[in-house]
C-alpha positions in Angstrom: -8.1 0.6 -15.2 -10.9 1.5 -12.6 -12.5 -1.9 -13.1 -10.1 -3.8 -11.8 -10.6 -2.2 -8.4 -14.0 -4.0 -8.4 -13.0 -7.0 -10.0 -10.2 -7.5 -7.3 -12.8 -7.4 -4.6 -15.4 -9.4 -6.1 -13.6 -12.3 -8.5 -9.7 -12.0 -7.5 -8.7 -14.7 -9.1 -10.1 -13.8 -12.7 -9.3 -10.1 -12.1 -5.5 -11.0 -11.7 -5.7 -13.0 -15.1 -7.0 -10.0 -16.4 -4.3 -7.8 -15.4 -1.6 -10.3 -16.3 -2.8 -10.1 -19.8 -3.1 -6.4 -20.2 1.1 -6.2 -20.0 0.7 -2.5 -18.4 3.5 -0.1 -18.5 4.9 1.3 -15.5 3.9 4.9 -17.1 0.3 3.6 -17.8 -0.2 2.4 -14.3 0.9 5.8 -12.8 -0.7 8.1 -15.3 -4.3 6.4 -15.5 -4.5 5.1 -11.9 -2.1 5.6 -9.0 -1.6 8.9 -9.4 -5.0 9.4 -8.3 -5.7 6.8 -5.9 -2.5 7.7 -4.1 -4.0 11.0 -3.6 -6.9 9.6 -1.4 -4.6 9.1 1.9 -2.8 12.5 2.3 -6.1 14.1 0.7 -8.2 12.8 3.6 -5.2 13.2 6.1 -5.0 16.6 5.5 -8.8 17.1 5.7 -9.0 15.0 9.0 -6.1 16.7 10.8 -6.8 19.9 10.3 -10.9 20.2 10.3 -11.6 17.7 12.9 -8.2 16.8 15.1 -8.0 13.8 17.2 -8.5 13.6 21.0 -6.8 11.5 23.5 -9.0 11.1 26.7 -11.2 13.6 27.4 -8.7 16.4 26.6 -9.6 19.2 23.9 -9.4 17.9 20.0 -5.7 18.7 18.6 -5.5 19.9 15.3 -2.4 20.6 12.7 -1.7 23.9 11.4 -2.6 24.0 7.6 1.1 25.0 6.6 2.4 21.6 8.7 -0.7 19.3 7.6 0.0 20.3 3.9 4.1 19.7 4.1 2.8 16.1 5.9 0.5 15.7 2.9 2.9 16.3 -0.2 5.5 14.1 1.7 2.8 11.6 2.4 2.1 11.4 -1.4 5.3 11.5 -2.7 6.2 8.6 -0.3 3.0 6.1 -1.5 4.4 6.8 -5.1 7.8 6.1 -4.1 6.6 3.3 -2.1 4.8 1.5 -5.3 7.5 1.7 -7.3 10.1 0.8 -4.9 8.1 -2.4 -3.8 7.6 -3.1 -7.6 11.2 -3.0 -7.9 12.3 -5.4 -5.1 9.6 -8.0 -6.2 11.8 -7.8 -9.6 14.6 -7.7 -7.6 13.6 -11.3 -5.7 12.3 -13.1 -9.1 15.1 -15.2 -9.9 15.5 -16.6 -6.3 11.9 -17.4 -6.9 12.2 -18.6 -11.0 9.8 -16.1 -11.8 11.7 -13.6 -14.2 9.0 -11.2 -15.2 9.5 -7.9 -16.3 9.6 -5.0 -14.0 6.5 -3.2 -15.3 4.4 -7.0 -14.3 6.4 -6.6 -10.5 5.1 -3.1 -10.4 1.5 -3.9 -11.3 1.5 -7.0 -8.8 2.6 -4.6 -6.2 0.7 -1.8 -6.9 -2.7 -3.6 -7.4 -2.2 -5.7 -4.4 -2.0 -2.5 -2.3 -5.2 -1.0 -3.7 -7.0 -1.7 -0.4 -4.4 0.2 1.6 -5.0 3.4 -0.9 -8.6 3.1 -0.5 -8.8 3.2 3.5 -7.0 6.3 3.6 -10.6 7.7 3.3 -11.1 6.6 7.3 -8.2 9.3 8.0 -11.1 12.0 7.5 -12.0 11.2 10.9 -8.9 10.4 12.8 -10.0 8.4 15.6 -7.5 5.7 16.7 -9.7 2.7 17.0 -11.9 3.5 13.7 -8.8 3.7 11.6 -7.1 0.9 13.2 -10.3 -1.4 12.9 -10.4 -0.3 9.2 -6.6 -0.6 8.5 -6.8 -4.1 9.8 -9.4 -4.9 7.7 -7.8 -3.3 4.4 -4.4 -5.1 5.4 -6.1 -8.6 5.5 -7.3 -7.9 2.2 -4.2 -6.8 0.9 -2.4 -9.8 2.1 -5.1 -12.0 0.4 -4.8 -10.0 -2.8 -1.2 -10.9 -2.5 -1.3 -14.4 -2.0 -3.6 -14.7 -4.7 -2.0 -12.4 -7.3 1.6 -13.9 -6.9 1.4 -17.4 -8.6 -0.5 -15.6 -11.7 1.7 -12.1 -12.3 4.5 -14.2 -11.9 3.5 -17.4 -13.4 5.0 -20.0 -11.0 3.2 -22.7 -8.9 0.9 -22.2 -5.9 3.7 -23.3 -3.7 6.6 -21.2 -5.0 3.8 -18.5 -5.2 3.2 -18.7 -1.2 7.0 -18.1 -0.5 7.2 -15.4 -2.9 4.2 -13.8 -1.4 5.4 -14.2 2.1 8.9 -12.6 1.2 7.0 -9.8 -0.2 5.2 -9.6 3.1 8.2 -9.4 4.9 9.8 -6.5 2.4 6.7 -4.3 2.9 7.1 -4.6 6.7 10.9 -3.6 6.5 9.7 -0.8 4.2 7.1 0.6 6.9 9.7 0.5 9.6 12.0 2.5 7.0 9.0 5.0 6.3 8.6 5.4 10.3 12.4 5.6 11.1 12.6 8.4 8.2 9.3 10.3 9.7 11.5 10.6 13.1 14.2 11.8 12.0 12.5 14.4 9.9 10.7 15.3 13.0 14.5 15.7 14.7 15.8 18.0 11.9 13.2 20.5 12.7 10.2 19.1 10.4 8.0 18.8 13.4 4.2 19.6 13.0 2.7 22.7 14.3 -0.4 22.0 16.6 -3.5 24.3 16.9 -6.0 23.9 19.9 
């Protein structure tokens, strides 16, 4: 499965065809790849926020306590795993609209493999510098969009024109999920789960 990552980055269309032909199950997707890839952003974020910290202007670096960073990392990891399955379920729900009825596992595979750049760019969180994370994050997002627009027609077995509309709907869904995630974070913060800072 790790070879799919390299293939998606180098020969995107051919690799999507290979993934489509494999007929992965949801359990196999998670157990063989995504349980491990989803660890990258939380683990790097934990290290970056506790060891390096971030700096605003000329002020001192601000770090999180190990306890707070661990709680955030665990919730972050669970949110990533739930997000992969949730996006796949929503793609499956939208398949009838676009005449692309596919099994749930195929929809989860589409969402999960298209999101690989966003998981890999989590390495940049080792050094939580805003402009650096933003720069690499935007590049990963652009690659994610490219993978999605190339992969939808292949994985869903629909014409490219309908695939373009379907991929656009998935992107819109992803933005809604991001806003919901941010709102959930703010709600948790209000209920006393705010992080502890160390100077």
